C-alpha positions in Angstrom: -2.6 44.8 8.1 0.9 43.8 9.2 -0.5 41.8 12.1 -2.8 39.9 9.7 0.0 39.2 7.4 2.0 37.8 10.3 -0.8 35.5 11.4 -1.4 34.0 7.9 2.2 34.2 6.8 3.5 32.0 9.6 0.7 29.5 8.9 1.4 29.6 5.2 5.0 28.7 5.8 3.9 25.8 7.9 2.0 24.4 5.0 5.2 23.7 3.2 6.5 21.5 6.0 3.2 19.6 6.2 3.4 19.0 2.5 7.0 17.8 2.8 5.9 15.4 5.5 3.5 13.8 3.0 6.2 13.6 0.3 8.7 12.0 2.6 6.0 9.7 4.0 5.3 8.4 0.5 9.0 7.9 -0.2 9.6 5.8 3.0 6.2 4.1 3.3 6.6 0.3 3.6 3.9 -0.7 1.1 4.7 -4.4 1.1 5.8 -4.9 4.7 9.3 -5.9 3.5 11.3 -3.2 5.2 11.9 -1.1 2.1 10.4 2.1 0.8 10.8 3.7 -2.7 14.0 3.2 -4.6 15.2 0.8 -1.8 15.1 3.4 1.0 14.8 2.1 4.5 11.1 2.1 5.4 9.6 3.9 8.3 6.1 4.1 9.7 5.6 7.8 10.4 2.5 8.8 12.2 3.2 12.5 11.6 3.4 12.0 7.8 0.1 10.0 7.8 -1.5 12.7 9.9 -0.2 15.7 7.9 -3.3 15.7 5.8 -5.3 16.2 9.0 -3.2 19.3 9.7 -4.3 20.6 6.3 -7.9 20.0 7.1 -7.7 21.8 10.4 -5.7 24.7 8.9 -8.3 25.0 6.1 -11.1 25.4 8.6 -9.1 28.1 10.5 -8.1 30.1 7.4 -11.6 30.1 5.9 -13.1 31.3 9.3 -10.4 33.9 9.6 -11.1 35.3 6.1 -14.9 34.9 6.0 -16.1 35.3 9.6 -17.8 38.7 9.0 -18.1 38.5 5.2 -20.0 35.4 4.3 -23.8 35.8 3.9 -26.3 33.5 2.2 -26.3 35.8 -0.8 -22.6 35.4 -1.2 -22.5 31.6 -0.8 -22.6 30.8 -4.6 -19.6 33.0 -5.2 -17.8 31.4 -2.3 -18.4 28.0 -3.7 -17.2 29.1 -7.2 -14.0 30.6 -5.8 -13.1 27.5 -3.9 -13.8 25.3 -6.9 -11.7 27.7 -9.1 -8.9 27.4 -6.6 -8.4 23.7 -6.7 -10.1 22.1 -9.7 -7.9 23.4 -12.6 -4.7 22.0 -10.9 -6.5 18.8 -10.2 -7.4 18.4 -13.8 -3.9 19.1 -15.1 -2.3 16.7 -12.6 -4.8 14.0 -13.5 -4.0 14.3 -17.2 -0.2 14.2 -16.4 -0.7 11.1 -14.3 -2.6 9.3 -17.0 0.3 10.1 -19.4 3.0 9.1 -16.9 1.3 5.8 -15.9 0.7 5.1 -19.5 -3.0 4.0 -19.1 -4.1 2.3 -22.3 -7.6 1.6 -21.1 -9.5 4.1 -19.0 -12.6 3.4 -16.9 -14.6 6.5 -18.0 -17.1 6.1 -15.1 -14.3 6.2 -12.7 -12.8 9.2 -14.6 -16.1 11.1 -14.4 -16.3 10.5 -10.6 -12.7 11.6 -10.3 -13.2 14.8 -12.3 -16.3 15.6 -10.2 -14.2 15.2 -7.1 -16.5 12.6 -5.6 -14.1 9.6 -5.4 -13.7 9.8 -1.6 -17.3 8.9 -1.1 -16.8 5.5 -2.8 -16.0 2.7 -0.2 -13.4 1.1 -2.6 -9.7 1.9 -2.6 -9.5 1.4 -6.3 -11.9 4.3 -6.8 -10.6 6.5 -4.0 -7.0 6.4 -5.2 -7.8 6.2 -8.9 -5.6 8.2 -11.3 -3.8 10.8 -9.2 -4.4 9.0 -5.8 -3.6 12.0 -3.6 -6.6 13.9 -5.0 -8.8 12.0 -2.6 -8.1 14.7 0.0 -9.4 17.5 -2.2 -12.5 15.4 -2.9 -12.9 15.4 0.9 -12.1 19.1 1.1 -14.8 20.0 -1.4 -17.4 18.6 1.0 -15.9 20.8 3.7 -16.3 23.8 1.5 -19.9 22.8 0.9 -20.6 22.6 4.6 -18.7 25.7 5.6 -21.5 28.2 5.3 -23.8 25.9 7.3 -21.4 26.0 10.2 -20.3 29.6 9.9 -23.5 31.5 9.3 -25.5 31.8 12.5 -22.8 32.9 14.9 -20.5 31.3 17.4 -23.1 30.0 19.8 -24.9 28.0 17.1 -21.5 26.8 15.8 -20.5 25.2 19.0 -23.8 23.4 19.3 -23.4 22.0 15.8 -19.7 21.2 16.5 -20.5 19.0 19.5 -23.4 17.3 17.7 -21.1 16.6 14.8 -18.5 14.8 16.9 -21.2 12.7 18.6 -22.8 11.7 15.2 -19.4 10.9 13.6 -18.2 8.8 16.6 -21.5 6.9 16.4 -21.0 6.5 12.6 -17.5 5.1 13.0 -18.7 2.7 15.6 -21.5 1.6 13.2 -19.1 1.2 10.4 -16.9 -1.0 12.6 -19.9 -3.2 13.4 -20.7 -3.6 9.7 -17.1 -4.3 8.9 -17.3 -7.3 11.2 -20.2 -8.8 9.3 -19.4 -11.2 6.4 -22.1 -9.7 4.2 -20.1 -6.4 4.1 -16.7 -8.1 3.4 -16.7 -6.9 -0.2 -16.9 -3.2 0.9 -13.7 -1.4 1.8 -15.1 0.0 5.0 -11.7 0.5 6.6 -10.7 2.8 3.8 -14.0 4.6 4.1 -13.0 5.6 7.7 -9.8 7.0 6.3 -11.1 9.1 3.5 -14.9 9.6 3.9 -15.6 13.3 3.8 -18.3 13.2 6.6 -16.1 11.2 8.9 -13.2 13.7 8.4 -15.5 16.8 8.8 -14.8 17.2 12.6 -11.1 18.1 11.7 -12.2 20.9 9.5 -14.7 22.2 12.0 -12.1 22.0 14.8 -10.1 24.5 12.7 -13.2 26.7 12.5 -13.5 26.5 16.2 -9.8 27.6 16.6 -10.7 30.5 14.3 -13.6 31.6 16.5 -11.4 31.3 19.6 -8.7 33.3 17.9 -11.0 36.2 17.3 -12.0 36.2 20.9 -8.4 36.4 22.2 -7.1 39.1 24.4 -4.1 41.1 23.3 -0.7 39.9 24.6 1.6 42.4 23.1 3.2 43.0 26.5 4.8 39.5 26.4 8.4 39.3 25.3 9.5 37.8 22.0 11.5 35.2 24.1 8.3 34.1 25.8 6.5 33.7 22.5 9.5 31.7 21.1 9.5 29.3 24.1 5.8 28.7 23.7 6.2 28.0 20.0 9.0 25.5 20.5 6.9 23.8 23.2 3.8 23.4 21.1 5.9 22.1 18.2 7.3 19.4 20.4 3.7 18.2 20.9 3.7 16.8 17.4 6.6 14.3 17.7 5.7 13.8 21.4 2.1 12.7 20.7 3.2 10.6 17.7 5.8 8.9 20.0 3.0 8.1 22.5 0.9 6.6 19.7 3.8 4.5 18.6 5.2 3.6 22.0 2.0 2.7 23.6 0.3 1.4 20.5 -2.9 3.4 20.7 -3.9 2.4 17.2 -3.1 -1.2 17.9 -5.1 -1.1 21.2 -8.2 0.2 19.3 -7.7 -2.4 16.6 -7.6 -5.3 19.1 -10.2 -4.0 21.6 -13.6 -5.8 21.8 -15.3 -2.4 21.2 -12.9 -1.5 18.4 -11.5 -3.0 15.2 -9.6 -2.3 12.0 -12.0 0.4 10.6 -12.1 2.4 13.9 -8.3 2.0 14.3 -7.6 3.5 10.9 -9.9 6.4 11.7 -8.1 7.0 15.0 -4.7 6.8 13.3 -5.5 9.6 10.9 -7.5 11.9 13.2 -6.0 11.4 16.6 -3.7 14.5 16.3 -6.5 16.9 15.5 -6.4 18.8 18.8 -2.6 18.8 18.8 -2.7 20.6 15.4 -5.4 22.9 16.7 -3.1 24.1 19.5 -0.2 24.5 17.1 -2.3 26.6 14.7 -3.7 28.8 17.4 -0.2 29.5 18.9 1.5 30.2 15.6 -1.4 32.4 14.5 -1.3 34.4 17.8 2.4 34.4 18.7 5.2 36.7 17.7 8.1 34.5 18.4 11.2 33.9 16.3 9.8 30.7 14.7 6.7 32.6 13.5 8.9 35.2 12.0 11.0 32.6 10.2 7.9 30.8 8.9 6.5 34.2 7.8 9.6 35.0 5.8 9.2 35.6 2.1 10.9 32.4 1.0 8.9 30.1 3.3 5.6 31.9 2.5 6.2 31.2 -1.2 7.0 27.6 -0.5 3.8 27.4 1.5 1.9 28.9 -1.4 3.1 26.2 -3.7 2.4 23.5 -1.2 -0.9 22.6 -2.8 0.8 22.0 -6.2 3.6 20.1 -4.4 1.0 17.8 -2.7 -0.8 17.3 -6.0 2.2 16.5 -8.2 4.8 14.7 -6.0 3.3 11.2 -6.2 3.2 11.4 -10.0 6.9 12.4 -10.0 7.7 9.4 -7.8 5.9 7.1 -10.2 7.6 8.7 -13.2 11.1 8.2 -11.8 10.3 4.7 -10.6 8.9 3.6 -13.9 11.2 5.3 -16.3 14.5 3.9 -14.8 15.7 0.5 -14.0 17.0 0.9 -10.4 18.1 -2.8 -10.3 20.8 -2.3 -12.8 22.5 0.8 -11.5 24.9 1.7 -8.7 23.0 4.5 -6.9 22.3 6.0 -3.6 18.6 5.7 -2.6 18.9 8.9 -0.5 20.3 10.8 -3.5 17.5 9.6 -5.8 14.9 10.6 -3.1 16.6 14.0 -2.9 16.4 14.5 -6.6 12.7 13.5 -6.5 12.0 16.0 -3.8 13.8 18.8 -5.7 12.0 17.9 -8.9 8.7 17.9 -7.1 9.2 21.3 -5.6 10.5 22.7 -8.9 7.5 21.4 -10.8 5.2 22.6 -8.1 6.6 26.2 -8.4 6.0 26.0 -12.2 2.5 24.7 -11.8 1.7 27.4 -9.3 2.9 30.2 -11.5 1.8 28.8 -14.9 -1.4 26.9 -14.1 -2.9 27.3 -10.6 -3.0 31.1 -10.3 -3.7 32.0 -14.0 -6.5 29.5 -14.1 -8.0 30.8 -10.9 -7.8 34.4 -12.0 -9.3 33.6 -15.4 -12.2 31.7 -13.9 -13.0 34.5 -11.5 -12.9 37.0 -14.3 -15.4 34.8 -16.2 -17.6 34.6 -13.1 -17.6 38.5 -13.0 -18.4 38.6 -16.8 -15.0 40.2 -17.6 -14.5 38.1 -20.7 -11.7 40.1 -22.2 -9.7 40.0 -19.0 -10.3 36.3 -18.7 -9.1 35.7 -22.3 -5.9 37.7 -21.6 -5.1 36.1 -18.2 -2.9 33.3 -19.4 -0.8 35.2 -22.0 -0.2 38.1 -19.5 0.6 35.8 -16.6 3.0 33.6 -18.6 4.7 36.7 -20.0 5.2 38.0 -16.5 6.5 34.6 -15.3 9.2 34.6 -18.0 10.7 37.6 -16.2 10.7 36.0 -12.7 13.8 34.3 -11.2 11.5 31.7 -9.6 10.4 30.2 -12.9 14.0 30.2 -14.3 15.4 28.8 -11.1 12.8 26.0 -10.9 13.4 25.1 -14.6 17.2 24.9 -14.0 16.8 22.7 -10.9 14.3 20.4 -12.7 16.7 20.0 -15.7 19.7 19.5 -13.4 18.0 16.7 -11.4 16.7 15.0 -14.6 20.2 15.0 -16.0 21.7 13.6 -12.8 19.2 10.7 -12.9 19.6 10.1 -16.6 23.4 10.0 -16.3 23.5 7.5 -13.5 20.6 5.2 -14.3 19.6 3.0 -17.2 16.2 3.7 -18.9 13.6 1.0 -19.0 12.5 -0.3 -22.4 8.9 -1.4 -23.0 10.1 -5.0 -23.0 11.0 -4.7 -19.3 7.6 -3.5 -18.0 7.6 -6.3 -15.4 10.9 -4.9 -13.9 9.4 -1.4 -13.8 6.3 -2.6 -12.0 8.2 -4.8 -9.5 9.0 -3.6 -6.0 12.6 -3.1 -4.9 13.0 -6.3 -2.8 12.3 -8.4 -5.9 14.8 -6.7 -8.1 18.3 -7.8 -8.6 18.1 -10.8 -6.2 20.9 -13.3 -6.7 20.4 -17.0 -5.9 24.0 -18.0 -5.2 26.1 -16.9 -8.1 24.0 -18.9 -10.6 20.9 -16.9 -11.4 19.5 -13.5 -10.7 15.8 -12.4 -10.3 15.8 -9.1 -12.1 12.1 -8.3 -11.3 8.8 -9.9 -10.2 5.2 -8.9 -10.4 2.0 -10.3 -8.9 -1.3 -9.2 -10.5 -4.8 -10.2 -9.4 -7.0 -11.8 -12.2 -10.5 -13.1 -12.0 -9.2 -16.7 -12.1 -6.2 -16.3 -9.7 -2.9 -14.5 -9.4 -0.7 -14.0 -12.4 3.0 -14.3 -11.4 5.7 -12.9 -13.7 9.4 -13.3 -13.1 12.3 -11.8 -15.1 15.5 -13.9 -14.8 19.1 -13.7 -15.9 21.1 -16.9 -15.8 24.8 -16.6 -14.9 25.9 -20.2 -14.5 24.6 -23.7 -15.1 22.0 -24.3 -12.4 21.7 -28.1 -12.1 18.6 -27.2 -10.1 14.8 -26.7 -10.5 12.8 -23.7 -9.5 10.3 -24.4 -6.7 7.3 -22.4 -5.6 5.9 -22.9 -2.1 2.5 -21.7 -0.8 3.1 -21.1 2.9 1.2 -20.4 6.1 1.9 -17.6 8.6 4.8 -19.6 10.1 6.5 -20.2 6.8 5.5 -23.8 6.6 4.6 -25.3 3.2 0.8 -25.8 2.8 1.1 -26.8 -0.9 3.3 -26.2 -3.9 3.2 -25.9 -7.6 5.1 -28.2 -9.9 8.8 -27.3 -10.2 10.3 -25.9 -13.4 13.7 -26.9 -14.7 13.6 -27.1 -18.5 13.0 -23.3 -19.0 16.1 -22.6 -17.0 18.3 -25.2 -18.7 17.4 -23.9 -22.2 17.9 -20.2 -21.3 20.9 -18.4 -22.7 23.5 -16.9 -20.4 23.3 -13.2 -19.5 20.1 -12.6 -21.5 16.8 -11.7 -19.8 14.0 -14.2 -20.0 10.5 -14.1 -18.6 8.6 -16.8 -16.7 4.8 -16.3 -16.4 2.2 -18.6 -14.9 -1.1 -18.5 -13.0 -1.6 -19.3 -9.4 -5.3 -20.5 -9.7 -8.1 -19.7 -7.3 -8.5 -23.3 -6.3 -5.0 -23.2 -4.9 -5.7 -20.0 -3.0 -9.0 -21.3 -1.5 -7.1 -22.5 1.6 -7.1 -19.6 4.1 -3.9 -20.9 5.7 -2.0 -19.7 2.6 -0.7 -16.2 3.3 2.6 -16.1 1.4 4.3 -17.4 -1.7 8.0 -18.2 -1.9 10.4 -19.3 -4.7 13.9 -20.8 -4.7 16.1 -23.5 -6.3 16.6 -27.0 -5.1 18.2 -30.2 -6.6 17.8 -33.9 -6.1 20.8 -34.5 -8.4 24.2 -35.5 -7.1 27.4 -33.6 -7.9 29.6 -36.2 -9.6 32.7 -34.7 -8.1 31.6 -34.8 -4.5 28.9 -37.5 -4.6 26.5 -35.2 -2.6 23.3 -33.6 -3.7 23.7 -30.0 -5.0 22.7 -27.6 -2.2 19.8 -25.2 -2.4 20.8 -21.8 -3.6 20.9 -19.0 -1.0 19.2 -15.7 -1.9 21.2 -12.5 -1.3 18.4 -10.1 -0.2 14.7 -9.5 0.1 12.1 -11.0 2.5 13.6 -14.5 3.0 12.7 -17.8 4.7 13.8 -21.4 4.9 17.4 -20.5 6.0 17.6 -17.8 3.3 16.9 -20.3 0.5 13.4 -19.1 -0.2 12.4 -15.6 -1.4 8.9 -14.6 -0.4 7.6 -12.9 -3.6 4.1 -12.5 -2.0 4.1 -11.5 1.7 0.9 -11.6 3.9 -0.3 -8.1 3.3 0.1 -8.4 -0.4 -1.8 -11.7 -0.4 -4.6 -10.1 1.6 -4.9 -7.2 -1.0 -4.7 -9.6 -4.0 -7.5 -11.7 -2.6 -9.6 -8.7 -2.1 -8.9 -7.5 -5.7 -9.8 -11.0 -7.1 -13.1 -10.9 -5.1 -13.9 -7.4 -6.5 -13.1 -8.5 -10.1 -15.4 -11.5 -9.8 -18.2 -9.4 -8.1 -18.1 -6.9 -11.0 -18.2 -9.7 -13.6 -21.4 -11.1 -12.0 
């Protein structure tokens, strides 16, 4: 029993670090290719963070094989399915409701909601559906398919498993190649086939089955108790180094880029490789840490890290909602703050809420549902009251509550809340907040929204001096050269009061976007009027930060990746309307 606890304890501890890789990855992800992450953090492209979900898939296959290898029969399959559903669905439901409240959804697509509640969203080749509501739940949609397929791969023994496993890889590789061929066809342009290669349950099934294979190999191992703890520790450190080492190779030699540019490859296949390439590295890591008795395994199997590993599912499910809540409830452009400190508060808040969810929602709901399945109705009815009463006596719940309250107070004290009138500021990305043009005017926030008839641009300005200039808007090509431009605006800025926020909103129509050369949109301030004191034309205003062009006099409010996504969204909106 102690040996079993050591195997699963070390792996449970590792789950926390995998979940934290996802959290940090979402904090530093460069969503708009502007060099900034959340709250103005410096952006990083981390292969490990993106592949951390793959680690969870492999680990899930290993754990289920470890637990059910000699227990699961066809007669017990229905109970297995129910237990897995009871394990993940209640927390999914609660996090979905919380996300709807945090985002403040006024209108809800009930068809999309039903698909999300049924955990089927990862089958839809459309990012808007896949990442609907609590976007991270796509992975448990995929995981539910793994649970469904688990008995098929497990029952029948190892020999049949390995035959199925090899055939699965061959079929999936052929499917990815087929999807890439379709992605190259104009008729399939409206389908998000690249995203399908990222999230589709069948295409990610080999990772789960690789974990199952590790489980079978683990059961066939020979005892190595004669080896010293030092030897085990060296092996553990060595295999851990495989993770950053392989990710360095992927980045240094551009493996994903090579697949994307190759004649036989393309974007869809490259995205699949990006998220699955480390599957065998994770398989080795899981095997070694399940088998070894080194110092790292003992640390990972410590009581504190095992508990953090146990709450890792709740941490994964709630962290993105916490990020959105902090981002939308506070105006980061009007405060003197440290992005790292804010990110630290977000992490502590996410872990604290995860601990509360684990204690107050995840485990009570699971126990209550299992009692209902066993027809123990009285026990099911008493589960939540008894569990909550016990939780009130635990230091974990009180400690998590104190940390959560403390971080909330720190953020409240240092940052200005956003009013409903400033929703544009809340929705805008960090590079377009608090951008000064000279000392004359400040762009407080900017938002670009896809509409059926074009892109709606909204700017929130604060005038600080007389401008004597007009606002221009350039539609540019990939080299920053002007393809076309909208009429300039001067009157709005002349009439605006000093220091007060005012909003400028207009539509960039589809006929302007029809030229494929246009990949970015930039704004700035120019003048054809002479300064009476110098006799020279007033110079263009220089912007202080953000993605800049034209000698820092033009702020690119829509960058190429944004333009690509906005055009896709416009096409989808018009397809649905038809």
